[in-house]
N, C-alpha and C positions, 0 to 999 in steps of 0.2 A: 428227662435226659439232663446230663451233663453235659455244660459246653466244651470239652472232648470228644462225647458221643455223640452232639453234635455236628462237630467239627470234623470228623469221620463220615457221618452221614453225607453231608455237602462233598468231602472230597469223591464217595463214589458216586452222589450223582451226578458231575461234573465231568466224571471218567466216561458216564453212560449218554453223557452228549457230545461229551469232547472226547474222543477214545484215542487217538492218535497226539499225543501232549506233544508239540516241537515247540522251539524257539522261536519266535517272530522276527528276529533278527538273522539275517543273509552270512552266510562264514561256510566256508570249508577246510581253513585251519586253526588251530588253539587258538594261538595270535592273534585273527581276523575276528575273532567273536569277542576279545578282550579289548578290541583297538574298536569296535563296531558299539559295545557295551558303551565305552568313552563319551562316544559322539551321539549315542543316547540320552545325553543328558540337555533336559530343555527343549529336546526334539521330536517329531515322530519317528519310528520303525520305519515308516515306509520312507520317509526322505533319508535316512541312513542306507536304509538297501539300495535308495539308486548312487548316491554317492559313491558306498565302501566298491561298486561295480567297477568302477574306475578305477577308483584307491590301491584296492586291490588288484588289479589288471598290472598298474605300475610298479608298484612295491610287492613282491611275492614271498618276502618271507621279511623273520624276526632282525637280519641282518642291512637289510634295505632301509626299513625305516630306520633305522640306528644311524645309516650313515646320509640319510636323507638331509635335502634343503629343507628347512623349517618353513621356509616363506612357497618354496613349491606345493606343500603340503596343508598350506593354509589357502591359497588357492582352490584346492582340488575342494576341502569340507568347507569350506566358507559357505555353502546354503545349510549347513548345520546350529550356522551362530554359534558364537564366541568361540570361532574358528582359531583366534590367534593363540588361547588359551589351549583350547586341546590339538592345535597343531601341536604348538610345543612338549605338551605334557606326551603326546604320541611317542613322538622322536625322544623324548626322558627315559619311557619308562622301559620302550626296547632297548637303549644305552643300559640300563639297570640291568634288565635280565640277562646280558650280556658280561655286563662286569660281575655282578654279584649272583649270579642261578646260571653260570656256564650255557647262557644259550637259551634253558631251557626255562619255562612259565612253573610262577613256583605251586605247591600243591597244598597251602592252608591260608583258611582267609587273613591272620596274622600280616603270610609274608608279602600276600596277595597287596592286602591295602598298605604296605610301605612304599609299593611304585608310586611315580607320580599318575595324579588325575586317575587310580582309582579307589575308589569307596566301599563301603559292604555291598551295595548293592549289583553292581558288576563282579563283585569278588564271588560272590551268594552261585550269579550265573556264572562263571568258568566253573565253580568246583559242582554243582551239578552236574552242566550240560559237557562240561570237558572229564572231570576225574568222575562222574556220574556219584558222587556224595551227596547225602540229603541239603538241601540250599532253601533260604526263604530267601526269593526274589520282591527286595516291598518297593514294589513301582506303582506310579497311583492309581491302576486298575487295582492290583492287590489292597493296598491303604484307602480307599473308597471304597469298594466290595466290602470287605474282614469287618470294615467299621457298618455297613449297611444292613451286613447279617448278625451283627451282635457279636463277633468272635475279637472285636478290640474295641476299647474307646478312645486307642491315642488316633494321632495323626501322624506322628513324629517316625519317619524310618524303622529309627534304631528301638526306640520301641515298642513298634508295632511289630514286628520282627520277632523282638524278645518272646511279646505276648502268642504272637504265632507256635513259636518254639514248644510253648508248651502244651498245647493243643492239637499239632498236626502233625501224624504218624511220619518218623524222618523220612521212612522209605516211600512215602506218598510223596513228601513236600516240595521237590522242583516240577513232577508235572503238574502238580497243585496251583503250584505260581506261573506255569506257561497255562492252563484252561484259565486262570480267572482273565489273562491279556484278552483272549478267543472271546470270554464270556463278557469280560466289560466294553467290548466294542460290539458286538453283536448284539446283548438283554440290559444288560445292568451300565448303562452309561452314562455318563457324567449329567448330561442332558437328555431328558427324553426316556427313559426308561421302559425298559415295555416289562411293567409287573405281570401283566397279563399272557404273557409267553413264558413266563419265567421257571425253572423246575426247582426251584429255591423257595418257591414263593411262601412254602408254606412255615418255611426254616427261619422267614425272613423279618423280622420284627420294624424290619424298614421299608415294607412295601407299602409303596405310592408316597411316601413321603418327599416331598422338594429338598 
């Protein structure tokens, strides 16, 4: 079995276990996903969802964020950590969207990553969930699990992304990454992984390894 064949089989098995592949960040508008993605750096999605409930109720549009008092944003997002940096980048990215992109979120990785605070992880998340294009979101779950499964030997996000683009079918890529998050929380955890319950155990060279 080639690595690509193995990757396709893993995608299918994860689809069977998690047929509903949805983003774990709560949002109702495209810019909200962008902001939630920024807040998720070094923070759990669960905490981000708690914080954004208040944040998105108070600031409902890109214009609202672009005109916001950074100090007020800081106070709301403080529980997410790195709150000063995150608050400044949220306001700055919304201002740049207005100034450079006519108030519309850009639809390419290259343009998205020119916005303050937006790296490839969040840019890919937007590409997949907002624009429904192929996307590889290399969060901690993705990096850990694909490494254990032998799909990559790298741990640097950009290198993991490059490796996965070679073997994950584009049309399955975005959902595959969402399913990895669910799988990583439930089965293939950072500690205490449940190999005996794992539907991928026969494909995993890392089974049972600490």
